[in-house]
C-alpha positions in Angstrom: -10.3 -29.3 -21.0 -7.8 -26.9 -22.2 -4.6 -28.7 -21.3 -2.3 -26.3 -22.1 -4.0 -24.0 -19.2 -2.2 -25.1 -16.0 -5.5 -23.7 -14.3 -6.8 -27.3 -14.8 -4.0 -29.0 -12.8 -4.9 -26.7 -10.0 -8.7 -27.3 -10.4 -7.7 -30.8 -9.7 -5.5 -30.3 -6.7 -8.5 -28.2 -5.2 -7.5 -26.5 -1.7 -6.0 -28.5 0.7 -2.4 -28.5 3.0 -0.2 -27.9 -0.1 -2.2 -24.6 -1.2 -2.6 -23.9 2.3 1.3 -24.1 3.2 1.9 -21.2 0.8 -0.9 -18.9 2.1 0.1 -19.1 5.7 3.8 -18.9 4.7 3.3 -15.4 3.0 0.5 -14.6 5.3 3.2 -14.5 7.8 5.4 -12.7 5.7 2.6 -9.9 5.5 2.3 -10.4 9.5 6.1 -10.1 10.2 7.0 -6.9 8.1 4.5 -4.4 9.8 6.8 -3.2 11.6 9.5 -2.6 9.2 7.1 -0.8 7.2 5.2 1.2 10.4 8.5 1.9 12.1 8.2 5.8 11.8 5.4 5.3 14.3 7.4 4.0 17.2 10.8 4.5 15.9 10.6 7.9 14.9 8.0 9.5 16.7 6.9 13.2 16.8 8.1 13.1 20.5 7.3 16.4 22.2 10.1 18.5 23.8 11.5 21.5 25.4 15.1 23.1 25.3 17.4 22.3 27.6 18.9 25.1 29.1 20.8 23.6 32.2 24.1 23.7 30.8 23.6 27.5 30.0 25.8 29.9 32.5 24.6 33.2 31.5 20.9 34.2 32.3 17.9 33.0 30.1 15.4 35.2 30.0 12.9 33.5 27.3 13.1 29.8 26.2 11.5 28.1 23.3 11.7 24.5 21.6 14.2 25.7 19.7 15.7 28.7 20.9 16.4 30.3 24.0 17.6 34.3 25.0 20.3 35.1 27.2 19.9 38.6 29.0 23.4 39.9 29.8 23.0 43.0 32.0 26.3 45.7 31.3 26.7 47.6 34.3 28.9 50.3 32.6 26.3 51.4 29.9 23.3 50.2 32.1 22.2 48.9 28.9 20.6 45.3 28.0 21.2 43.1 25.1 19.1 40.0 24.4 20.8 37.4 22.3 19.3 34.4 20.7 20.5 31.1 20.7 19.9 28.0 19.4 19.4 24.9 21.3 22.0 22.4 21.4 20.0 19.6 23.5 16.6 18.7 24.6 14.3 17.4 27.0 12.2 14.5 25.5 8.3 13.9 26.6 8.8 10.3 27.9 4.9 9.8 28.5 4.8 7.2 25.5 8.6 6.7 24.2 11.8 6.2 26.3 14.0 5.9 23.4 13.7 7.1 19.8 15.8 7.9 16.8 14.0 11.5 17.3 15.5 11.9 20.7 19.1 9.7 20.5 19.6 11.6 17.2 17.6 15.0 17.9 16.0 14.9 15.0 14.0 18.4 16.0 14.3 21.8 15.1 16.3 22.3 12.4 16.9 18.6 11.5 12.6 17.8 12.1 12.5 16.7 7.8 15.0 14.0 9.0 12.3 12.3 10.5 9.7 11.6 7.5 13.2 10.9 5.5 12.9 7.6 7.9 9.7 6.6 6.1 10.9 8.2 2.7 13.4 6.5 1.8 11.8 2.9 2.3 8.9 3.8 0.2 11.4 4.7 -2.4 13.2 1.8 -2.0 10.4 -0.1 -2.3 9.3 1.7 -5.9 12.9 1.0 -7.4 12.9 -2.4 -6.3 9.5 -3.4 -7.8 11.0 -3.8 -11.7 13.9 -5.2 -10.5 12.4 -8.0 -8.6 9.6 -8.8 -11.4 12.7 -9.0 -13.8 14.7 -11.2 -11.5 11.8 -13.5 -10.3 10.6 -14.2 -13.6 14.3 -15.2 -14.9 15.4 -17.2 -11.7 12.4 -18.3 -10.0 10.1 -16.6 -7.5 11.2 -18.5 -4.1 14.9 -18.2 -5.0 14.5 -14.9 -5.4 12.1 -14.6 -2.2 14.7 -16.5 -0.4 17.6 -13.7 -1.1 15.4 -10.5 -0.7 14.1 -11.8 2.6 17.3 -12.5 4.4 18.6 -9.1 3.1 15.5 -7.7 4.8 16.1 -9.2 7.8 20.0 -8.6 7.8 19.4 -4.6 7.1 17.2 -4.2 10.2 18.8 -6.2 12.3 21.8 -3.6 11.1 19.7 -0.7 11.6 19.6 -1.8 15.3 23.4 -1.9 15.6 24.0 1.4 13.5 25.1 4.7 15.1 25.4 6.9 12.5 22.0 8.8 11.2 23.0 8.1 7.6 23.7 4.8 7.3 20.3 3.9 8.9 19.1 5.9 5.9 21.0 3.8 3.7 19.9 0.2 5.5 16.2 1.7 5.6 16.3 1.8 1.8 17.4 -1.3 1.5 14.9 -3.0 3.8 12.1 -1.1 1.2 14.4 -2.5 -1.5 13.5 -6.2 -0.7 10.8 -6.0 1.4 8.2 -4.0 -0.3 8.8 -6.3 -3.7 8.5 -9.7 -1.3 4.8 -8.9 -0.4 4.5 -8.6 -4.2 5.8 -11.8 -5.1 4.4 -13.6 -2.2 0.9 -12.3 -3.5 2.0 -13.7 -6.9 2.7 -17.0 -5.5 0.0 -17.7 -3.6 -2.4 -16.6 -7.0 -0.2 -19.2 -9.1 -1.0 -21.9 -6.8 -4.7 -21.2 -6.3 -7.4 -22.6 -8.1 -9.3 -19.9 -10.3 -12.5 -20.1 -8.2 -11.0 -19.0 -5.1 -8.5 -16.5 -6.5 -10.6 -13.7 -5.6 -11.6 -14.6 -1.7 -7.8 -15.9 -1.5 -6.4 -12.5 -2.6 -9.0 -10.5 -0.2 -8.2 -12.7 2.5 -4.1 -12.6 2.4 -4.9 -8.6 3.6 -6.3 -10.3 7.1 -2.6 -11.4 8.1 -1.8 -7.4 7.7 -4.5 -6.2 10.2 -3.3 -8.6 12.8 0.5 -7.6 11.8 -0.8 -3.9 12.6 -2.1 -5.1 16.1 1.0 -7.2 17.0 2.7 -4.2 16.1 0.9 -2.0 18.8 0.7 -4.3 21.2 4.8 -4.3 20.8 5.2 -0.6 20.8 3.2 -0.9 24.1 5.9 -3.6 25.8 8.5 -2.4 24.4 9.9 1.4 24.5 13.5 1.1 23.3 13.6 1.4 19.2 16.4 -0.7 18.9 14.7 -4.0 20.9 11.3 -3.0 19.4 12.9 -3.5 15.5 14.8 -6.9 16.9 12.0 -7.8 19.0 9.9 -7.3 15.6 11.8 -9.8 13.7 11.1 -12.9 15.4 7.9 -14.1 13.6 10.1 -13.2 10.4 12.0 -16.1 11.1 9.7 -18.4 11.7 8.6 -17.7 8.2 12.0 -17.9 6.7 11.6 -21.5 8.5 8.4 -22.0 6.8 10.1 -20.4 3.1 12.4 -23.6 3.1 9.6 -26.0 2.8 7.8 -24.0 -0.1 8.2 -25.6 -3.5 8.9 -23.3 -6.5 5.9 -22.0 -8.1 4.8 -25.0 -10.3 3.7 -22.6 -13.0 6.8 -21.1 -13.5 9.2 -24.3 -13.7 6.7 -25.1 -16.3 7.1 -21.9 -18.4 10.7 -21.8 -17.7 10.9 -25.2 -18.9 11.7 -26.8 -15.7 9.4 -29.9 -16.1 11.3 -32.4 -14.0 10.9 -29.8 -10.8 7.8 -29.1 -11.9 6.2 -32.6 -12.3 8.0 -33.5 -8.9 6.4 -30.1 -7.1 3.1 -31.3 -8.7 3.4 -34.9 -7.4 3.6 -33.4 -4.0 1.3 -31.4 -4.3 -1.9 -34.4 -4.8 0.1 -36.2 -2.1 -0.5 -33.5 0.1 -4.3 -32.8 -1.0 -4.9 -36.3 -1.1 -6.0 -36.0 -5.1 -5.4 -38.4 -7.7 -3.3 -36.7 -10.8 -3.2 -37.8 -14.2 -0.5 -40.2 -15.1 3.7 -38.8 -15.4 3.3 -38.8 -19.2 0.0 -36.8 -19.7 1.2 -34.4 -17.0 4.3 -33.7 -19.1 2.3 -33.4 -21.9 0.5 -30.5 -20.9 3.6 -29.4 -19.3 4.8 -28.8 -23.1 1.4 -27.5 -24.0 1.7 -24.7 -21.4 5.1 -23.8 -22.2 4.4 -23.7 -26.1 1.6 -21.5 -25.6 3.6 -19.2 -23.2 6.5 -18.7 -25.5 4.1 -17.8 -28.3 2.5 -14.8 -26.2 5.7 -13.7 -25.4 7.3 -13.8 -28.7 3.3 -11.6 -29.7 4.1 -9.7 -26.6 7.6 -8.7 -27.6 6.8 -8.3 -31.4 3.7 -5.7 -29.9 6.6 -3.7 -27.5 5.0 -5.4 -24.5 7.8 -6.9 -23.3 11.5 -7.0 -23.0 14.1 -9.2 -22.4 16.8 -7.0 -20.4 16.1 -5.3 -17.3 16.5 -2.0 -18.8 14.0 -2.5 -21.6 11.5 -3.0 -18.6 12.4 -0.4 -17.0 12.2 1.9 -19.7 8.8 -0.2 -20.5 7.3 1.3 -16.9 8.1 4.5 -17.7 6.2 4.3 -20.9 3.4 2.7 -19.7 1.3 5.5 -18.7 1.4 7.1 -22.5 -0.1 4.5 -23.9 -3.4 4.7 -21.4 -3.7 8.3 -22.6 -3.9 7.5 -26.6 -8.1 7.5 -26.7 -10.6 9.6 -24.9 -12.7 7.0 -22.9 -9.1 5.5 -21.8 -7.6 8.4 -21.2 -10.5 9.6 -19.0 -10.8 6.4 -16.6 -6.8 6.6 -16.5 -6.7 10.1 -15.0 -9.4 9.1 -12.6 -7.9 6.0 -11.6 -4.7 7.8 -10.5 -6.1 10.3 -8.7 -7.9 7.1 -6.4 -4.8 5.4 -6.3 -2.8 8.6 -5.0 -5.8 9.2 -2.4 -6.3 6.1 -1.3 -2.6 5.5 -0.3 -2.2 9.0 1.0 -5.2 8.6 3.9 -4.7 5.1 4.5 -0.9 5.6 5.4 -1.9 9.1 6.8 -4.5 7.9 9.3 -2.3 5.0 10.1 0.0 7.2 11.4 -1.8 10.2 13.0 -2.3 9.2 16.2 0.1 11.6 18.2 -1.8 14.4 15.6 -5.1 13.1 17.4 -3.9 13.2 20.6 -4.3 9.7 21.3 -2.6 6.7 22.8 -0.5 5.5 20.0 -0.4 1.6 21.0 -4.1 1.4 21.4 -4.3 3.4 18.3 -2.7 1.2 16.2 -4.2 -2.2 17.7 -7.9 -0.7 17.3 -6.8 0.2 13.6 -5.5 -3.4 13.2 -9.0 -4.7 14.1 -10.9 -2.4 12.2 -9.3 -3.9 9.1 -10.2 -7.1 9.6 -13.9 -6.6 8.4 -12.9 -4.1 6.2 -10.5 -7.2 4.1 -13.0 -9.8 4.6 -16.1 -7.8 3.7 -15.5 -6.3 1.0 -16.4 -8.6 -1.6 -19.6 -9.7 -0.5 -20.6 -6.1 -0.2 -19.7 -5.2 -3.4 -21.0 -8.0 -4.9 -24.9 -6.5 -3.3 -24.0 -2.7 -3.8 -22.0 -2.5 -6.9 -18.4 -1.3 -6.9 -18.6 2.1 -7.8 -21.3 2.7 -5.2 -19.3 0.9 -2.4 -16.2 2.6 -3.4 -17.5 6.2 -3.7 -19.3 5.7 -0.4 -16.2 4.5 1.5 -14.6 7.2 0.3 -17.3 10.1 1.6 -17.6 8.3 4.7 -13.9 8.4 5.3 -13.6 11.9 4.9 -16.4 13.5 6.6 -15.6 11.6 9.6 -11.8 13.0 9.3 -12.6 16.3 8.3 -15.1 16.5 11.4 -11.8 15.6 13.5 -9.9 18.8 12.5 -13.0 20.9 14.2 -13.8 18.8 17.6 -11.5 18.9 20.7 -9.2 16.4 21.0 -10.1 16.3 24.7 -13.0 14.4 23.6 -11.4 11.2 23.5 -14.1 8.9 22.8 -15.8 10.5 20.1 -12.2 11.4 18.2 -11.2 7.7 18.5 -14.7 6.7 17.2 -14.5 9.3 14.1 -11.1 8.0 13.4 -11.5 4.4 13.6 -14.8 5.0 11.4 -12.5 6.8 9.0 -9.7 4.0 9.3 -12.4 1.4 8.3 -13.9 3.3 5.6 -10.1 3.9 4.4 -9.1 0.1 4.1 -12.1 -0.8 2.6 -11.9 1.8 -0.3 -8.1 1.0 -0.6 -9.3 -3.0 -1.0 -12.1 -2.0 -3.7 -10.0 0.7 -5.6 -7.2 -3.1 -6.3 -10.4 -4.9 -7.5 -11.3 -2.0 -9.8 -7.9 -1.5 -11.6 -8.4 -4.7 -12.5 -12.0 -4.5 -14.2 -12.5 -0.9 -15.5 -9.6 -1.3 -17.7 -9.9 -3.7 -20.9 -7.5 -6.6 -21.3 -5.4 -5.2 -23.6 -3.8 -2.7 -21.4 -5.0 -4.0 -18.2 -0.9 -4.9 -16.8 0.0 -1.9 -18.1 -2.6 -0.1 -16.1 -2.1 -2.2 -12.8 1.8 -1.4 -13.4 1.6 2.4 -13.4 -1.3 2.6 -10.8 1.2 0.8 -8.2 3.6 3.7 -8.8 0.9 6.7 -8.1 0.0 4.2 -5.1 4.0 5.1 -4.1 3.3 8.5 -4.5 0.6 9.1 -1.7 3.0 6.7 0.5 6.1 8.6 -0.1 4.3 12.1 0.8 2.3 11.1 3.7 5.3 11.5 6.7 5.6 15.1 5.5 2.1 16.0 6.3 1.9 13.8 9.2 5.2 14.7 10.7 6.1 18.1 9.7 2.8 19.9 8.9 1.3 18.3 11.9 4.0 19.6 14.4 2.8 22.8 13.1 -1.2 22.6 13.6 -2.7 19.6 14.4 -5.7 19.7 12.2 -3.8 20.6 8.8 -3.5 16.6 8.0 -6.9 15.9 9.1 -8.4 18.5 6.4 -5.8 17.6 3.9 -7.2 13.7 4.6 -10.5 14.5 4.8 -10.8 16.7 1.7 -8.7 14.5 -0.8 -11.1 11.8 0.5 -14.3 13.9 -0.6 -12.2 14.4 -4.3 -11.4 10.4 -4.5 -15.2 9.8 -3.7 -16.4 12.2 -6.4 -13.9 11.4 -8.8 -14.6 7.5 -8.4 -18.4 8.3 -9.2 -17.6 8.8 -12.7 -15.7 5.6 -13.4 -17.9 2.6 -14.8 -19.6 0.5 -12.9 -18.0 -3.3 -13.5 -20.8 -4.8 -11.5 -22.7 -7.7 -13.9 -20.9 -6.7 -16.7 -18.8 -8.2 -19.3 -15.5 -6.8 -19.1 -13.6 -5.4 -22.4 -10.8 -7.1 -23.9 -9.9 -3.9 -26.4 -9.6 -0.2 -26.2 -11.6 -0.4 -29.3 -14.5 -1.7 -27.5 -14.2 0.4 -24.4 -14.4 3.3 -26.9 -17.1 2.2 -29.0 -19.4 1.7 -25.7 -18.5 5.0 -24.7 -19.8 6.4 -28.0 -22.8 4.2 -28.0 -23.9 5.6 -24.4 -22.6 9.4 -25.7 -25.1 9.2 -28.4 -28.1 7.2 -26.4 -27.8 10.1 -23.9 -27.9 12.7 -26.7 -31.1 11.2 -28.0 -32.4 10.8 -25.2 -32.0 14.3 -24.4 -33.7 15.2 -27.3 -36.8 13.5 -27.1 -37.3 14.9 -23.8 -37.0 18.4 -25.2 -39.6 17.7 -28.2 -41.7 16.6 -25.4 -41.4 19.7 -23.6 -42.0 21.7 -26.6 -45.1 19.4 -27.6 -46.7 19.9 -24.2 -46.4 23.4 -24.1 -50.1 25.3 -24.9 -49.8 28.7 -26.6 -51.4 31.3 -24.2 -55.3 32.4 -25.3 -55.9 36.0 -26.0 -58.9 37.2 -23.9 
């Protein structure tokens, strides 16, 4: 047993109340933040509206959504001049929503572009917050930073419900994204750091189940509360429970050991052993292991700094994230895998959020759509790993993209009046893209060599963000012109992602590459082998050809 590996201690601790507290706490966080992240669906939806001309004193001849035409009859020259005016007030359809940001701030016509920004500023905040969060959590601890960012997130949401200026709301949304989205990553990291190795894949996948239940909760809440301010306020209730549980969660023992806080780490491990009812080695032996782990970690950090992998300052870390992508393009096979992976990442995020936000484009009940969509994610999260073990990573992922693409494309060409068919196709698409999304996350960790794996994961998250940022402009703006446009975009994109996935290497039952040189050598061997096989086939065909006899 290698005493320099914290996994040895985790194996002794096993699975018990101590680990489950982490999983429940951060699973509840995922459940609670759905309303923050999916707020555009019920807070700033694309509500049907018409121009309100009740206050216009002149006779009106034509009324459109954004303009109306005034007819003025001038008797002295018997001519009629029609004047087009812009609407200044609107009547909103209240079939699904009573009070939204859309109706309260009139985010229609010339200001309709502001609705997508309500979601986009959230995503941009999350994108900028990720490297900052990573640096601060490594420096000051996982729990402390998580507690601070969680408090900022809940305060920004509550202030949003009190704001009366839309620009202030956008600023608050930015801070919500800046703190909420990185906290999801931090929570996942902590859960992995306290999980014994044999359970990490299963736990990692099952942590997506609370997200699915949170989606269902958001749909039910939206159905019961039709006022956007009260909807956001009530949606924060699970968040308070999460904050209460967070107070009982210990700091990550792994981080405490690496940072040199061995006494606190020992206290946390002893607490874990008591909760899990296991017998741990003596304090002296545990402290010896901790010193060995810290020493090993420092050596690795020094090596990485010398190789330019990590830097000590926040500025250097951000610059590193920008430069990481170029490293992944330095050799032919690595470059090919990187480009294909980035394509798949953009599409995964684009189509997942696109389908999630498309209820009104499909002319379906937005509340039932959200609930059923969440229900589809439960098997998508829990069955991915067992299926991949049987079918292989590439066939499963590509197949999921193809199934999603075909179903969403069909939606573009059928009548939305056939409700049962529309919801069936949409939910098959939601299940498929949810499964593909989960598989892509696993795929990124396997197709890249260990030498550049963390860099690939870091830059891939950037492309996942690009897909998320662009979604509302497709569903809200393009969808308002023609409801079928988003379906065509998402369907074609999903099919292209399926094709791109087919050109990625299969990883099932294969050793993962440690270095880029191993990856390139393997690709060269395959290329030479294929060339040799083609040559042999050509020679065999030539030998089998019989010359024509002259008669």
